[in-house]
N, CA, C and O of each residue as an XYZ file, in Angstrom:
564
protein
N      15.393     71.069      4.880
C      14.602     70.018      5.463
C      13.858     69.235      4.380
O      13.823     68.005      4.379
N      13.262     70.006      3.453
C      12.600     69.356      2.341
C      13.492     68.534      1.506
O      13.084     67.498      0.982
N      14.737     68.979      1.360
C      15.699     68.258      0.566
C      16.098     66.926      1.241
O      16.333     65.917      0.576
N      16.161     66.964      2.544
C      16.494     65.779      3.302
C      15.369     64.731      3.209
O      15.604     63.533      3.049
N      14.149     65.246      3.319
C      12.968     64.344      3.175
C      12.888     63.749      1.767
O      12.546     62.578      1.602
N      13.204     64.563      0.754
C      13.158     64.135     -0.631
C      14.217     63.038     -0.843
O      13.942     62.037     -1.504
N      15.398     63.219     -0.298
C      16.463     62.197     -0.387
C      16.085     60.910      0.305
O      16.365     59.827     -0.209
N      15.468     61.003      1.437
C      15.058     59.849      2.211
C      14.003     59.086      1.405
O      14.050     57.860      1.306
N      13.066     59.817      0.841
C      12.023     59.084      0.015
C      12.631     58.387     -1.204
O      12.259     57.267     -1.554
N      13.574     59.082     -1.835
C      14.256     58.496     -3.022
C      15.005     57.178     -2.603
O      14.887     56.143     -3.260
N      15.741     57.266     -1.533
C      16.472     56.104     -1.088
C      15.540     54.978     -0.719
O      15.796     53.821     -1.054
N      14.449     55.305     -0.022
C      13.493     54.271      0.382
C      12.826     53.671     -0.857
O      12.636     52.456     -0.904
N      12.460     54.488     -1.875
C      11.869     54.043     -3.078
C      12.827     53.072     -3.823
O      12.422     51.969     -4.193
N      14.080     53.485     -4.037
C      15.038     52.611     -4.717
C      15.299     51.300     -3.951
O      15.408     50.225     -4.542
N      15.395     51.427     -2.630
C      15.604     50.224     -1.857
C      14.472     49.224     -2.034
O      14.717     48.034     -2.230
N      13.252     49.694     -1.967
C      12.062     48.777     -2.188
C      12.102     48.239     -3.612
O      11.882     47.046     -3.824
N      12.377     49.092     -4.587
C      12.390     48.618     -5.961
C      13.457     47.550     -6.198
O      13.164     46.507     -6.781
N      14.715     47.804     -5.744
C      15.784     46.828     -5.928
C      15.487     45.552     -5.117
O      15.765     44.442     -5.571
N      14.934     45.723     -3.948
C      14.571     44.481     -3.090
C      13.577     43.615     -3.877
O      13.697     42.391     -3.930
N      12.613     44.277     -4.473
C      11.609     43.549     -5.154
C      12.133     42.854     -6.418
O      11.793     41.704     -6.695
N      12.978     43.588     -7.187
C      13.595     43.017     -8.398
C      14.554     41.858     -8.033
O      14.603     40.856     -8.746
N      15.303     41.989     -6.944
C      16.208     40.986     -6.493
C      15.392     39.747     -6.083
O      15.794     38.628     -6.406
N      14.300     39.909     -5.406
C      13.452     38.843     -4.999
C      12.967     38.068     -6.236
O      12.982     36.837     -6.246
N      12.547     38.781     -7.252
C      12.021     38.158     -8.395
C      13.041     37.317     -9.158
O      12.707     36.277     -9.726
N      14.302     37.789     -9.163
C      15.346     37.068     -9.857
C      16.012     35.971     -9.059
O      16.556     35.048     -9.665
N      16.005     36.011     -7.727
C      16.714     35.016     -6.935
C      15.807     34.393     -5.813
O      16.323     33.885     -4.818
N      14.509     34.439     -5.983
C      13.658     33.947     -4.940
C      13.224     32.485     -5.135
O      12.292     32.043     -4.463
N      13.851     31.739     -6.006
C      13.417     30.382     -6.276
C      14.195     29.423     -5.360
O      15.424     29.363     -5.406
N      13.449     28.670     -4.521
C      14.063     27.711     -3.600
C      13.788     26.280     -4.084
O      14.523     25.360     -3.724
N      12.773     26.087     -4.869
C      12.466     24.806     -5.408
C      11.868     24.957     -6.751
O      11.402     26.034     -7.124
N      11.875     23.901     -7.476
C      11.452     24.051     -8.871
C      10.691     22.728     -9.230
O      11.165     21.621     -8.977
N       9.482     22.921     -9.834
C       8.711     21.837    -10.259
C       9.152     21.334    -11.617
O       9.456     22.137    -12.500
N       9.196     20.012    -11.808
C       9.527     19.461    -13.094
C       8.409     19.779    -14.083
O       7.236     19.657    -13.727
N       8.722     20.169    -15.273
C       7.692     20.415    -16.228
C       7.143     19.031    -16.750
O       7.817     18.003    -16.680
N       5.949     19.078    -17.246
C       5.295     17.894    -17.760
C       6.074     17.340    -18.931
O       6.042     16.127    -19.140
N       6.759     18.135    -19.693
C       7.517     17.752    -20.859
C       8.708     16.831    -20.437
O       9.062     15.910    -21.174
N       9.291     17.076    -19.303
C      10.373     16.227    -18.762
C       9.787     14.947    -18.322
O      10.308     13.886    -18.664
N       8.690     14.989    -17.551
C       8.227     13.718    -17.018
C       7.554     12.840    -18.052
O       7.455     11.630    -17.844
N       7.091     13.392    -19.145
C       6.486     12.609    -20.217
C       7.574     11.730    -20.878
O       7.246     10.624    -21.306
N       8.783     12.139    -20.979
C       9.863     11.424    -21.648
C      10.115     10.110    -20.895
O      10.551      9.150    -21.530
N       9.874     10.010    -19.613
C      10.201      8.848    -18.790
C       8.989      8.042    -18.661
O       7.994      8.523    -18.119
N       9.000      6.789    -19.145
C       7.875      5.898    -19.097
C       8.075      4.862    -17.941
O       9.118      4.213    -17.855
N       7.128      4.740    -17.129
C       7.256      3.781    -16.013
C       7.177      2.327    -16.543
O       6.315      1.990    -17.356
N       8.110      1.479    -16.052
C       8.158      0.098    -16.506
C       8.041     -0.779    -15.289
O       8.368     -0.382    -14.171
N       7.556     -2.008    -15.539
C       7.570     -3.008    -14.479
C       8.462     -4.155    -14.875
O       8.340     -4.704    -15.970
N       9.380     -4.523    -13.960
C      10.317     -5.592    -14.214
C      10.113     -6.764    -13.195
O       9.999     -6.560    -11.987
N      10.079     -7.919    -13.728
C       9.913     -9.144    -12.926
C      11.304     -9.728    -12.713
O      12.049     -9.949    -13.668
N      11.654     -9.984    -11.412
C      12.972    -10.551    -11.109
C      12.861    -11.906    -10.425
O      11.821    -12.261     -9.870
N      13.945    -12.644    -10.480
C      14.014    -13.946     -9.851
C      15.420    -14.055     -9.154
O      16.437    -13.939     -9.838
N      15.483    -14.264     -7.865
C      16.759    -14.457     -7.183
C      16.527    -15.170     -5.845
O      15.407    -15.287     -5.347
N      17.658    -15.640     -5.292
C      17.620    -16.284     -3.968
C      18.372    -15.351     -2.985
O      19.216    -14.546     -3.379
N      18.025    -15.499     -1.700
C      18.652    -14.683     -0.634
C      19.073    -15.660      0.448
O      18.254    -16.413      0.975
N      20.330    -15.640      0.766
C      20.894    -16.500      1.813
C      20.917    -15.697      3.108
O      21.556    -14.647      3.178
N      20.221    -16.187      4.133
C      20.012    -15.423      5.360
C      20.620    -16.177      6.526
O      20.236    -17.314      6.804
N      21.562    -15.554      7.205
C      22.237    -16.173      8.336
C      21.745    -15.523      9.658
O      21.914    -14.322      9.873
N      21.153    -16.324     10.503
C      20.626    -15.790     11.834
C      21.526    -16.179     12.945
O      21.350    -15.675     14.054
N      22.500    -17.058     12.734
C      23.339    -17.445     13.898
C      24.304    -16.308     14.321
O      24.661    -15.415     13.553
N      24.675    -16.417     15.550
C      25.609    -15.383     16.119
C      24.835    -14.428     16.928
O      23.612    -14.516     17.039
N      25.607    -13.430     17.547
C      24.988    -12.438     18.391
C      24.293    -11.339     17.515
O      24.847    -10.867     16.522
N      23.107    -10.979     17.920
C      22.325     -9.905     17.325
C      22.279    -10.054     15.750
O      22.769     -9.177     15.039
N      21.715    -11.118     15.249
C      21.609    -11.291     13.806
C      20.614    -10.292     13.182
O      19.607     -9.914     13.781
N      20.936     -9.909     12.005
C      20.006     -9.061     11.262
C      20.233     -9.249      9.743
O      21.253     -9.799      9.328
N      19.328     -8.813      8.973
C      19.393     -8.961      7.549
C      18.720     -7.828      6.828
O      17.693     -7.324      7.283
N      19.281     -7.417      5.705
C      18.662     -6.466      4.839
C      19.065     -6.843      3.435
O      20.208     -7.256      3.238
N      18.234     -6.733      2.486
C      18.533     -7.147      1.146
C      18.698     -5.934      0.258
O      17.742     -5.189      0.040
N      19.929     -5.719     -0.269
C      20.223     -4.733     -1.204
C      20.829     -5.455     -2.378
O      22.024     -5.754     -2.386
N      19.982     -5.747     -3.406
C      20.395     -6.607     -4.532
C      21.043     -5.813     -5.611
O      20.415     -4.912     -6.168
N      22.285     -6.107     -5.936
C      22.998     -5.387     -7.027
C      23.139     -6.317     -8.241
O      23.522     -7.480     -8.116
N      22.822     -5.772     -9.400
C      22.932     -6.494    -10.651
C      24.360     -6.328    -11.151
O      24.880     -5.212    -11.169
N      24.983     -7.388    -11.547
C      26.405     -7.332    -12.016
C      26.551     -7.668    -13.498
O      27.670     -7.672    -14.011
N      25.481     -7.942    -14.180
C      25.581     -8.162    -15.659
C      24.231     -7.957    -16.265
O      23.242     -7.828    -15.543
N      24.159     -7.925    -17.584
C      22.941     -7.789    -18.274
C      22.417     -6.351    -18.370
O      23.147     -5.381    -18.169
N      21.160     -6.262    -18.675
C      20.518     -4.995    -18.958
C      20.577     -4.048    -17.738
O      20.607     -2.831    -17.923
N      20.592     -4.559    -16.544
C      20.515     -3.739    -15.307
C      21.867     -3.697    -14.584
O      21.900     -3.464    -13.376
N      22.983     -3.916    -15.292
C      24.330     -3.990    -14.713
C      24.607     -2.704    -13.998
O      24.424     -1.627    -14.565
N      25.051     -2.790    -12.745
C      25.416     -1.650    -11.860
C      24.211     -1.045    -11.166
O      24.381     -0.124    -10.368
N      23.024     -1.508    -11.426
C      21.839     -1.013    -10.705
C      21.569     -1.880     -9.498
O      22.066     -3.004     -9.433
N      20.790     -1.394     -8.528
C      20.407     -2.148     -7.359
C      19.006     -1.791     -6.905
O      18.470     -0.730     -7.226
N      18.418     -2.736     -6.130
C      17.125     -2.461     -5.450
C      17.278     -2.781     -3.971
O      18.087     -3.629     -3.594
N      16.464     -2.069     -3.097
C      16.491     -2.285     -1.739
C      15.155     -2.850     -1.231
O      14.104     -2.232     -1.406
N      15.213     -4.045     -0.593
C      14.014     -4.697     -0.074
C      14.125     -4.634      1.451
O      15.082     -5.130      2.046
N      13.105     -4.000      2.071
C      13.029     -3.919      3.539
C      11.781     -4.483      3.998
O      10.903     -4.779      3.187
N      11.631     -4.662      5.317
C      10.365     -5.145      5.844
C      10.575     -6.348      6.737
O      11.701     -6.807      6.927
N       9.509     -6.844      7.270
C       9.563     -7.932      8.197
C       9.592     -9.233      7.433
O       8.762     -9.436      6.547
N      10.488    -10.094      7.733
C      10.663    -11.366      7.013
C      10.578    -12.491      8.015
O      11.606    -13.040      8.411
N       9.352    -12.856      8.444
C       9.179    -13.875      9.437
C       9.337    -15.221      8.788
O       8.498    -15.602      7.971
N      10.402    -15.977      9.123
C      10.681    -17.223      8.459
C       9.592    -18.292      8.730
O       9.484    -19.249      7.963
N       8.816    -18.155      9.764
C       7.793    -19.211     10.011
C       6.576    -19.051      9.119
O       5.779    -19.983      9.016
N       6.406    -17.952      8.494
C       5.325    -17.777      7.495
C       5.775    -18.374      6.198
O       6.935    -18.230      5.813
N       4.857    -19.055      5.504
C       5.242    -19.706      4.238
C       5.579    -18.598      3.183
O       6.587    -18.684      2.481
N       4.696    -17.555      3.097
C       4.955    -16.519      2.158
C       4.975    -15.204      2.873
O       4.066    -14.949      3.662
N       5.968    -14.328      2.652
C       6.069    -13.037      3.252
C       6.101    -11.964      2.147
O       6.699    -12.128      1.084
N       5.432    -10.882      2.468
C       5.411     -9.726      1.483
C       6.297     -8.586      2.087
O       6.103     -8.210      3.243
N       7.229     -8.065      1.331
C       8.051     -7.016      1.740
C       8.068     -5.923      0.694
O       7.965     -6.221     -0.496
N       8.199     -4.608      1.111
C       8.217     -3.538      0.074
C       9.598     -3.374     -0.517
O      10.617     -3.668      0.107
N       9.591     -2.892     -1.751
C      10.831     -2.436     -2.381
C      10.752     -0.896     -2.186
O       9.837     -0.220     -2.658
N      11.746     -0.410     -1.477
C      11.724      1.006     -1.078
C      12.597      1.983     -1.861
O      12.614      3.185     -1.595
N      13.310      1.437     -2.821
C      14.193      2.313     -3.653
C      15.155      1.492     -4.387
O      15.081      0.263     -4.392
N      16.098      2.184     -5.035
C      17.188      1.538     -5.767
C      18.185      2.595     -6.323
O      18.147      3.780     -5.993
N      19.048      2.080     -7.165
C      19.991      2.966     -7.759
C      20.127      2.615     -9.266
O      19.608      1.588     -9.701
N      20.784      3.416    -10.020
C      20.976      3.220    -11.472
C      19.654      3.195    -12.216
O      18.905      4.170    -12.159
N      19.351      2.131    -12.897
C      18.092      1.998    -13.659
C      16.910      1.837    -12.764
O      15.770      1.962    -13.210
N      17.160      1.555    -11.473
C      16.031      1.397    -10.514
C      15.870      2.631     -9.605
O      15.251      2.527     -8.546
N      16.414      3.792     -9.996
C      16.255      5.030     -9.199
C      14.670      5.291     -9.168
O      13.946      5.133    -10.151
N      14.253      5.692     -7.961
C      12.787      5.945     -7.720
C      11.991      4.685     -7.800
O      10.793      4.754     -8.074
N      12.602      3.482     -7.568
C      11.884      2.217     -7.699
C      10.883      2.046     -6.580
O      11.072      2.578     -5.486
N       9.852      1.331     -6.835
C       8.929      0.904     -5.809
C       8.365     -0.455     -6.252
O       8.492     -0.839     -7.414
N       7.747     -1.167     -5.318
C       7.174     -2.455     -5.730
C       7.101     -3.325     -4.521
O       7.076     -2.829     -3.395
N       7.066     -4.686     -4.740
C       6.937     -5.578     -3.618
C       7.676     -6.891     -3.988
O       7.937     -7.199     -5.151
N       7.987     -7.629     -2.916
C       8.641     -8.941     -3.054
C       7.841     -9.920     -2.222
O       7.514     -9.641     -1.068
N       7.531    -11.048     -2.793
C       6.905    -12.153     -2.033
C       7.949    -13.254     -1.919
O       8.446    -13.764     -2.924
N       8.276    -13.615     -0.676
C       9.403    -14.530     -0.407
C       8.844    -15.833      0.087
O       7.798    -15.853      0.735
N       9.528    -16.943     -0.208
C       9.209    -18.295      0.158
C      10.471    -19.004      0.662
O      11.491    -19.013     -0.026
N      10.403    -19.604      1.874
C      11.584    -20.302      2.389
C      11.781    -21.639      1.697
O      10.864    -22.459      1.675
N      12.972    -21.879      1.124
C      13.282    -23.091      0.449
C      13.962    -24.093      1.408
O      13.667    -25.288      1.380
N      14.870    -23.586      2.247
C      15.619    -24.414      3.216
C      15.747    -23.654      4.451
O      15.943    -22.439      4.415
N      15.639    -24.351      5.625
C      15.739    -23.708      6.905
C      16.415    -24.682      7.857
O      16.062    -25.860      7.908
N      17.386    -24.184      8.607
C      18.054    -24.987      9.709
C      17.482    -24.464     11.018
O      17.834    -23.372     11.465
N      16.612    -25.236     11.621
C      15.906    -24.788     12.890
C      16.921    -24.566     14.042
O      16.690    -23.759     14.942
N      18.034    -25.297     13.984
C      19.005    -25.176     15.093
C      19.713    -23.771     15.071
O      19.926    -23.158     16.117
N      20.059    -23.301     13.867
C      20.752    -22.040     13.821
C      19.871    -20.885     13.286
O      20.198    -19.718     13.499
N      18.789    -21.194     12.615
C      17.972    -20.150     12.012
C      18.407    -19.735     10.635
O      17.814    -18.845     10.027
N      19.474    -20.397     10.126
C      20.029    -20.078      8.789
C      18.940    -20.561      7.776
O      18.238    -21.545      8.008
N      18.841    -19.813      6.644
C      17.824    -20.152      5.656
C      18.231    -19.752      4.255
O      19.050    -18.854      4.061
N      17.655    -20.421      3.291
C      17.724    -19.982      1.879
C      16.286    -19.613      1.506
O      15.353    -20.404      1.649
N      16.154    -18.388      1.027
C      14.844    -17.838      0.674
C      14.772    -17.587     -0.824
O      15.707    -17.027     -1.398
N      13.686    -17.988     -1.466
C      13.562    -17.794     -2.930
C      12.553    -16.722     -3.112
O      11.511    -16.684     -2.457
N      12.901    -15.803     -4.064
C      12.044    -14.672     -4.396
C      11.352    -14.828     -5.719
O      10.920    -13.836     -6.306
N      11.230    -16.063     -6.219
C      10.417    -16.251     -7.491
C      10.215    -17.745     -7.626
O      10.865    -18.385     -8.453
N       9.326    -18.309     -6.828
C       8.967    -19.695     -6.918
C       8.054    -19.893     -8.126
O       7.237    -19.012     -8.392
N       8.136    -20.917     -8.822
C       7.211    -21.208     -9.954
C       5.772    -21.063     -9.548
O       4.925    -20.798    -10.401
N       5.448    -21.229     -8.245
C       4.056    -21.124     -7.826
C       3.675    -19.695     -7.551
O       2.819    -19.439     -6.704
N       4.302    -18.726     -8.265
C       3.968    -17.314     -8.312
C       4.486    -16.507     -7.121
O       3.850    -15.505     -6.797
N       5.566    -16.847     -6.451
C       6.152    -15.944     -5.459
C       7.038    -15.058     -6.301
O       7.883    -15.563     -7.040
N       6.869    -13.730     -6.212
C       7.529    -12.869     -7.200
C       8.132    -11.590     -6.572
O       7.891    -11.234     -5.418
N       8.911    -10.954     -7.408
C       9.427     -9.611     -7.179
C       8.977     -8.775     -8.351
O       9.302     -9.068     -9.501
N       8.197     -7.691     -8.043
C       7.789     -6.781     -9.103
C       8.325     -5.356     -8.736
O       8.083     -4.849     -7.641
N       9.028     -4.767     -9.655
C       9.647     -3.477     -9.414
C       9.134     -2.465    -10.501
O       9.248     -2.713    -11.702
N       8.584     -1.352    -10.038
C       8.184     -0.258    -10.957
C       9.304      0.724    -10.951
O       9.769      1.133     -9.887
N       9.762      1.123    -12.141
C      10.920      2.033    -12.231
C      10.789      2.769    -13.545
O       9.866      2.511    -14.317
N      11.727      3.705    -13.809
C      11.672      4.556    -15.001
C      12.928      4.203    -15.829
O      13.143      4.774    -16.898
């Protein structure tokens, strides 16, 4: 009887010991980035200028701007501009909610100004960098 109790205690002890050691070696579900890694990446602000052609005619019109760069320093990168774009307002502010490539983790804002509008169809050309300071500013790494 004492031998059986001794064996049970040994098995229980080893089970707890190995469970604890296994937990220590494999218990990581997430990992924080060290400061050394984040220090290497410097946040930059980039000023952009582009036009957006918006078509409202047809059934259930909608628009979203996902601007992809096809040449230059940001070739292959893109930014996503979302938000309410009320054409009747002279200037509209919309958030930049992300991007890809060089604009990964991007944030910022876009101020839009309508250059041309067809009131019959709702079609418009919108400028995102008017000389009168309508701008797109993107913070990225």
